[in-house]
C-alpha positions in Angstrom: -7.5 4.2 -18.6 -7.3 7.3 -16.5 -5.5 7.4 -13.1 -6.1 10.1 -10.7 -3.6 11.1 -8.0 -4.7 13.2 -5.0 -1.6 14.9 -3.6 1.2 16.1 -5.9 3.9 15.8 -3.2 6.9 13.4 -3.4 4.9 10.2 -3.1 2.2 11.3 -5.6 4.7 12.7 -8.2 7.0 9.7 -7.9 4.0 7.3 -8.4 3.1 9.3 -11.5 6.7 9.0 -12.8 6.7 5.3 -12.1 3.4 4.9 -14.0 5.0 6.7 -17.0 8.1 4.6 -16.9 6.1 1.3 -16.8 3.5 2.5 -19.3 0.6 1.9 -16.9 -2.6 3.7 -18.0 -3.1 6.4 -20.6 -3.8 9.5 -18.7 -2.7 10.8 -15.3 -4.5 13.6 -13.4 -2.8 15.3 -10.5 -5.0 17.1 -8.0 -3.6 19.2 -5.2 -4.5 22.1 -3.0 -1.3 23.7 -4.2 -2.3 24.1 -7.9 1.0 25.8 -8.8 2.9 22.7 -7.5 0.6 20.3 -9.3 0.9 22.2 -12.6 4.7 22.3 -12.3 4.8 18.5 -11.5 2.5 17.7 -14.5 4.7 19.8 -16.8 7.9 18.1 -15.6 6.4 14.6 -15.9 5.2 15.3 -19.4 8.8 16.1 -20.3 9.7 12.5 -19.4 7.0 11.0 -21.6 8.9 11.1 -24.9 11.6 9.0 -23.3 9.2 6.4 -21.9 5.6 5.5 -22.8 2.8 7.5 -24.5 0.8 8.9 -21.6 -0.6 12.3 -21.0 -0.2 14.0 -17.6 -2.2 17.1 -16.5 -3.1 18.9 -13.3 -6.7 19.8 -12.5 -9.5 19.7 -10.0 -11.8 16.9 -8.7 -14.0 17.3 -11.8 -11.1 16.2 -14.0 -11.2 12.8 -12.3 -14.3 11.9 -14.3 -13.9 8.5 -15.9 -10.9 7.5 -13.7 -10.6 3.8 -13.1 -8.2 4.2 -10.1 -7.7 7.2 -7.8 -4.6 7.2 -5.6 -4.9 9.2 -2.5 -1.6 10.3 -1.0 -2.9 13.5 0.6 -2.6 14.2 4.3 -1.1 16.6 6.8 2.4 16.1 8.0 3.1 15.3 11.6 4.0 18.4 13.6 6.8 18.4 16.1 5.5 17.0 19.4 2.2 15.9 17.9 0.8 12.6 19.1 -0.1 9.9 16.6 -3.7 10.2 17.6 -3.9 13.9 17.0 -2.3 13.3 13.5 -5.0 10.7 12.9 -7.8 13.1 13.8 -6.4 15.8 11.4 -6.0 13.3 8.6 -9.5 11.9 9.2 -10.8 15.4 8.6 -8.9 15.7 5.4 -10.3 12.3 4.2 -13.8 13.3 5.2 -13.5 16.2 2.7 -11.6 14.4 -0.1 -13.3 11.0 -0.4 -16.8 12.4 -1.3 -15.4 14.8 -3.8 -13.5 12.0 -5.5 -16.5 9.7 -5.7 -18.7 12.5 -6.9 -16.8 12.7 -10.1 -15.3 9.2 -10.3 -18.1 7.1 -8.8 -16.8 3.8 -10.3 -13.1 4.3 -9.3 -11.2 2.0 -7.1 -9.6 4.2 -4.3 -6.0 3.3 -3.5 -4.9 4.8 -0.2 -1.3 5.4 0.8 -1.6 8.1 3.4 -0.1 6.9 6.7 -1.0 5.3 9.0 -2.4 3.5 5.9 -4.4 0.8 7.7 -6.4 3.3 9.7 -6.7 5.8 6.9 -8.0 3.0 4.6 -10.5 2.0 7.2 -11.8 5.6 7.4 -11.9 6.0 3.7 -13.9 2.8 3.3 -16.4 4.1 5.9 -16.8 7.4 4.1 -17.2 5.6 0.8 -19.8 3.2 2.2 -21.9 6.1 3.3 -22.1 7.0 -0.4 -23.0 3.4 -1.4 -19.5 2.3 -2.5 -18.6 -1.1 -1.3 -15.4 -1.4 0.9 -13.8 -3.9 -1.6 -13.2 -0.8 -3.9 -11.2 0.9 -1.2 -7.6 -0.5 -1.0 -4.6 0.6 1.0 -1.1 0.0 -0.2 -0.6 -2.0 3.1 2.5 -4.1 3.3 3.0 -4.4 -0.5 6.4 -2.8 -0.2 7.3 -4.6 3.0 6.5 -7.9 1.2 8.8 -6.9 -1.7 11.5 -6.1 0.8 11.1 -9.5 2.6 11.2 -11.5 -0.7 14.3 -9.5 -1.8 16.2 -10.1 1.4 15.3 -13.8 1.4 16.4 -14.0 -2.2 19.8 -12.4 -1.4 20.3 -14.7 1.6 19.4 -17.8 -0.5 21.2 -16.6 -3.6 18.1 -17.0 -5.8 15.8 -14.7 -7.8 13.2 -13.3 -5.4 10.6 -14.1 -8.1 10.8 -17.8 -6.9 10.4 -16.8 -3.2 6.8 -16.8 -1.9 6.6 -14.9 1.3 4.2 -12.3 2.8 4.3 -9.6 5.4 1.0 -9.4 7.3 -0.9 -7.1 9.6 -0.1 -3.5 10.2 2.1 -1.5 7.9 4.2 -0.4 10.9 6.1 -1.6 14.0 3.6 -4.4 14.8 3.7 -6.0 11.3 4.3 -9.7 11.1 7.2 -11.1 9.1 6.4 -14.9 9.2 9.0 -17.5 8.0 6.9 -20.6 8.6 4.7 -20.3 5.5 7.6 -19.3 3.2 8.2 -21.5 0.1 11.0 -21.4 -2.4 10.3 -23.1 -5.7 7.2 -24.7 -4.2 9.4 -26.2 -1.4 9.0 -25.1 2.3 11.8 -22.7 3.3 13.4 -25.1 5.9 13.5 -28.0 3.4 15.0 -25.7 0.7 17.8 -24.6 3.1 18.5 -28.2 4.1 18.7 -29.3 0.4 21.1 -26.6 -0.5 23.0 -26.6 2.8 22.1 -22.9 3.6 22.2 -21.7 7.2 19.1 -19.7 8.2 18.8 -19.7 12.0 16.9 -17.6 14.5 19.3 -14.7 14.6 19.3 -14.5 10.8 15.5 -14.4 10.8 15.3 -11.8 13.5 17.8 -9.6 11.7 15.9 -9.9 8.4 12.6 -9.3 10.1 13.9 -6.1 11.7 15.4 -4.9 8.5 12.0 -5.4 6.8 10.1 -3.8 9.6 12.3 -0.7 10.1 13.6 -0.1 6.5 11.3 2.9 6.1 12.5 4.5 9.3 16.1 4.0 8.2 15.4 5.7 4.9 13.6 8.6 6.6 16.5 9.0 9.0 18.9 9.4 6.1 16.9 11.5 3.6 13.7 12.6 5.3 11.1 10.7 3.4 10.4 7.5 1.4 8.9 7.7 -2.1 10.7 5.5 -4.7 9.7 2.2 -3.2 6.1 3.2 -2.4 5.7 4.9 -5.8 6.7 1.6 -7.5 4.4 -0.4 -5.2 1.5 1.8 -6.1 2.3 1.4 -9.8 2.1 -2.4 -9.4 -1.2 -2.2 -7.7 -2.6 0.1 -10.4 -1.3 -2.2 -13.1 -3.1 -5.1 -11.5 -6.4 -3.2 -11.2 -6.3 -1.7 -14.8 -5.4 -5.1 -16.2 -8.0 -7.0 -14.1 -5.1 -9.4 -13.3 -6.6 -11.1 -10.3 -3.2 -11.1 -8.5 -2.4 -11.8 -4.9 -1.1 -8.6 -3.2 -0.6 -7.8 0.5 -2.9 -4.7 0.3 -5.2 -3.8 3.2 -9.0 -3.4 3.1 -11.7 -3.7 5.8 -12.3 -7.3 7.0 -15.0 -8.7 9.2 -12.5 -10.5 11.5 -8.8 -11.3 11.6 -7.0 -13.3 14.3 -10.0 -12.9 16.6 -10.3 -9.1 16.1 -13.5 -7.9 14.5 -14.0 -5.1 11.9 -10.4 -4.3 11.2 -8.3 -3.2 8.3 -4.9 -4.8 7.8 -2.8 -6.6 5.2 -3.3 -10.2 4.1 -2.7 -11.6 0.7 -5.7 -10.3 -1.1 -7.0 -11.3 -4.6 -7.2 -8.0 -6.5 -9.1 -7.5 -9.7 -10.4 -4.6 -11.7 -13.2 -4.3 -9.2 -10.9 -4.1 -6.2 -10.5 -6.8 -3.6 -12.2 -10.1 -4.4 -11.2 -12.3 -1.5 -8.5 -12.7 1.3 -6.1 -15.6 1.7 -5.7 -16.9 5.3 -2.0 -17.8 5.6 -1.2 -20.8 7.8 0.9 -19.5 10.7 2.6 -21.2 13.7 1.4 -20.3 17.2 3.9 -17.5 17.7 3.1 -15.8 14.4 -0.6 -16.2 14.9 -0.3 -14.3 18.2 1.7 -11.6 16.5 -1.0 -11.2 13.9 -3.6 -11.0 16.7 -1.6 -8.3 18.5 -1.1 -6.4 15.2 -4.8 -6.4 14.5 -5.5 -5.2 18.1 -3.1 -2.3 17.6 -5.0 -1.1 14.5 -8.4 -1.8 16.1 -7.6 0.3 19.1 -6.5 3.2 16.9 -9.8 3.0 15.0 -11.8 3.0 18.2 -9.9 6.2 19.4 -11.3 8.0 16.4 -14.9 6.8 16.9 
């Protein structure tokens, strides 16, 4: 039950810490160009093991990924001051072109879990590079809107004064400004959201929904504004995805993977509720949306598709 992590920065190290705390897997391998940093992180993480669950953590090279069931890829270059999003994409595409073949050379059966931003486009590229080596795209998964969905459910739970576990809601589309936060398909305790609010005399009107959607959509930006980066939330989200894959749980998660067509846009990678197993993505769930939400999903898919085409 080996898990590889490419990139020992804040997201990679936090994901490893979260895996240890939840006892997911048995061995974690950190791979980074900065071997000193990777070694130091592995040592520090090993010091947490006696207080949590019996895992081993080590740093190494790509060859040490042999036998890994899941490899998380967090690596990528940081956006330089004044750099356009497209230029950043081009540079990160070059990084992935180098990393993906090396990962699959030593861990040919691994599911690749991408979290490098912009995650939808980077997952699309990683899947292309993997397919060139004969690896099906279902084994390339992006973290997508997994964290956004958790935020949405949590905020709804707070507003409704109920455990979010009983709130079924999904954030769809791009993990970014165009993501769709749809209220029409939400159910609470198997009851449509509007009916639930009427039964319990809870007010949830347009301004409340817009405020909540904005909080979900821009939560990451707020965190970055205050502390420079986000890593606890995404580290926990990655752990949940890894747990599902290692346990072959066949769970519905809003991860992203290449899809033939979504909302009228062909060959695009974005988040829908996907059935995830030990082999990666099994199938996608088409969520019923109202006309406005369907248009938002179309526009979100279009944003991603245009970014992909710029890189072609």
